[in-house]
TIFI-123997 format. One record per residue: x, y, z of N, C-alpha, C in turn. Coordinates in pm, whole numbers, plus 32768, in hexadecimal, padded with zeros to 4 digits. Layout:
BEGIN
XYZXYZXYZ;...
//
This chain:
BEGIN
80338434842E801C848F83D67FA284818396;7F4A84FB83857ED084EE83447ECD853E82C2;7E7E850F825C7E6A855981E77DED85AF81F0;7DF7863D81E07D7F867D82007D5386A98161;7D02866981297CD38686809E7CA687078083;7C55874480DD7C1887C980D87C8E883780D7;7D01880D810E7D74887281017DC5885D8085;7DA087F680327DE987E07FB27DA387F87F44;7D4488637F347CE888867ED27C81881A7EBE;7C6887C27F147C0F87427F0E7C3E86E47EAE;7CCF86DD7E9B7D01867A7E457D2085FC7EAB;7CF785857E8B7D0985147EDA7D9E84E57EC4;7DD684987F2E7E5B84687F157E54840A7EA1;7EB784107E4C7EBC83C87DD57EE6832C7DF7;7F36831F7E547F81829F7E6B7F75828C7F03;7F4E821D7F327F3981F57FC57F8581717FE1;7FD181778048801B80FD80757FEF80E38103;7FCE806281127FA4803981A080047FC581C6;80437FD08242809E7F6C827A804C7F2C82E6;802E7E9F82DF7FCD7E6B833D80227E6583B2;7FD37E53843280087E3C84B07F9C7DE484F5;7FD07D9C85587F6F7D41859B7EEC7D8485CB;7EDD7E0485D77E607E4C86017DFE7E5D8584;7E3A7E4485117DD27E65849F7D6D7DFE8492;7CEB7E17849C7C887DB084917C597DAD83F9;7C307D3183D77BE57D28834D7B887DA2833B;7B2F7DB0839A7AC17E1183867AFF7E978370;7B577EBE83C37B967F4D83AC7BDC7F5E8320;7C287EEB82F57C5A7F0482627BF97EF78202;7B847EC2820E7B0C7ECE81AB7ADE7F4B81A4;7AD57F9582227A9D801E822E7B03807F81E3;7B7E806F81FC7BEA80B481B97BDB80B38127;7BCB803780F47BC4801580637B568066802B;7AE7806780637A6B809880367A7C813D8032;7AAF817080A27AD581F780B07B2882208033;7B9381DD80267BF0820D7FB37BAF81FD7F2E;7B6B81947F197B22818E7EA27ABF81FB7E90;7A6D821A7EF27A0D82837EE17A4F83087ECA;7AC383207F007AFB83B77EEF7B5F83C17E90;7B7A83587E377BC5836C7DBD7C5E83517DB4;7C8583057E1E7D1682D17E287D2A82817DA1;7DA2829F7D567DBF82607CDB7DFF81CC7CF7;7E5F81BE7D5C7E9981467D827E9281397E05;7E8480BB7E2B7E6C80977EBF7EC6800C7ED6;7F20801A7F317F707F9A7F567F6D7F887FE4;7F6D7EFB7FFC7F667EBD80917FD27E63808F;802C7E7A80EE809F7E0D810680907DE28199;809B7D59819D80A27D04821B81337CD78226;817E7D17827F820A7CE7829C821C7C6682D5;81A87C49831F81B37BB6836581B47B3D8308;815A7B54829B814B7AE8823181987B1E81A9;81D47B8881A282107BAF813181A07BAA80B8;81347BE680D980BD7BD9806E80A37C748046;80B47C8F7FC380867D127F8B80107D087F3F;7FAB7D5F7F5A7F337D707F0A7F2B7DFD7ED1;7EF97E057E5A7EEA7E8F7E1F7E637E977DCE;7E477F0B7DBC7DCD7F397D727DED7FB47D2A;7DA87FB77CAC7DB8802F7C587D49805C7C21;7D2A80D77C1C7C9E81117BED7C9380FA7B61;7C1080DA7B4C7BD880CA7AD07B5381157AD2;7B5281897AB17ADE81E77AB37AAC81FC7B3E;7A3D81C17B687A1381DC7BF07A2D816D7C59;7A8681087C257AA080A17C927B3380847C99;7B5C803D7D0A7BDE80187D107BDE7F7E7CE1;7C247F667C817C397ED57C4E7CAE7E957C87;7CA97E0C7CAE7D237DCA7CD77D807DBD7C73;7E067DC97CA57E7D7DB77C437E937D1C7C4B;7E767CCA7BE27E7C7C3D7BF67F197C077C03;7F6C7C4E7BBA7FFD7C217BBC80537C827BF4;80587C927C7780A17CFB7CBA81377CE47CE1;815E7C6B7CD381F37C437CFC825A7C867CBB;82447CB17C4A82A47D0F7BF582627D817BB9;82207DD67C1381CF7E417BE6820C7EC97BD5;81EC7F297B79822C7FAA7B7F81A87FFF7B84;81AD80637BE4814580B87C098127811C7B91;80BD81287B4980A881837AE780C282077B07;8094823F7B8B80A982C97BB0812F82DF7BD7;817E82937C2F81FA82B07C71825E827A7C1E;825182117BC382B081C87B7F831281807BD9;82EB815E7C56833081177CB1831C807F7C90;8382802D7C9583847F9A7C7183737F417CF2;83127EFB7CFF83067EA07D6F83327E207D40;838D7DDA7D9C83BF7D4D7D8583A17D097E05;83517CB57E0183347C5D7E73837D7BCB7E59;83DD7BC77EB284327B467EBA83EA7AEE7F1F;84237A7B7F3183EB7A1B7F9384037A4F8017;844E7ABD803C845C7AD180CF843F7B6D80E1;84457BB98071843B7C4A808D83F17C94801F;83C97D118038839B7D6D7FD284107DD77FB6;84317DD37F3684A27E337F0B846F7EA57EAE;84897F1A7EC484527F847E7D84D07FCE7E35;84BA7FF47DB2852C802A7D6084E380AE7D2D;853C81127D18852381907CDD851681857C4E;84CA81DE7C0C84CC81CF7B7D854781C47B27;85B981F37B6F864481DE7B2C8685815C7B46;863981177BA08669807F7BAE86B780607C3C;86CD80EE7C73871380F17D0586AF80C27D62;86E8805C7DBA8694801F7E21867A80A07E96;85FC80977ECA85DE80EA7F34864280BD7FB4;8668811F7FF286C180F0806A866680D280E8;868E808281448641804D81A986858062822F;8646806C828D86758074830F86467FE88350;869A7FA0838F86747F2483C5863B7F358462;85DA7EF9847785A77F0684FE85637E71851F;85517E61859D85117DE785C284927DF58606;842C7DA885D683A87DC4861A83967D558679;83577D6B86EA83457D0B874C82B37D22877C;826E7CB1877581D57CC8879B81CA7C4E880A;819A7C82887C81927C1B88DE80F47C13890F;80C47B9C892580447B8D895A80417B6F89EC;7FDE7BA08A2C7FD07B8E8AB97FAC7B0B8ACE;7FE97ACB8B3D7FCE7A378B6B7F6B7A1E8BD7;
//
């Protein structure tokens, strides 16, 4: 799915979530960060499900500043609560109800 800013009265997405996969390169993620920073994204989150690591940035005028304590963070725009446990990332609606999930298994194979 693509966001076509020109079709949205040139309004950038307010919140962006990225879920990393093995194909994401550091360079590509840096390019995405700079793009979102340039085009006015308010909140940017990157989650690595393999290491259970969540990173986030929030807009401060013209830049995206890192969110230093994100393990128990509430999105200012969405009011979604992020809870980073030792094993998972849990998300809660503003009313405290947990987001429902669909369980699936990811398998990545390397060629030998």
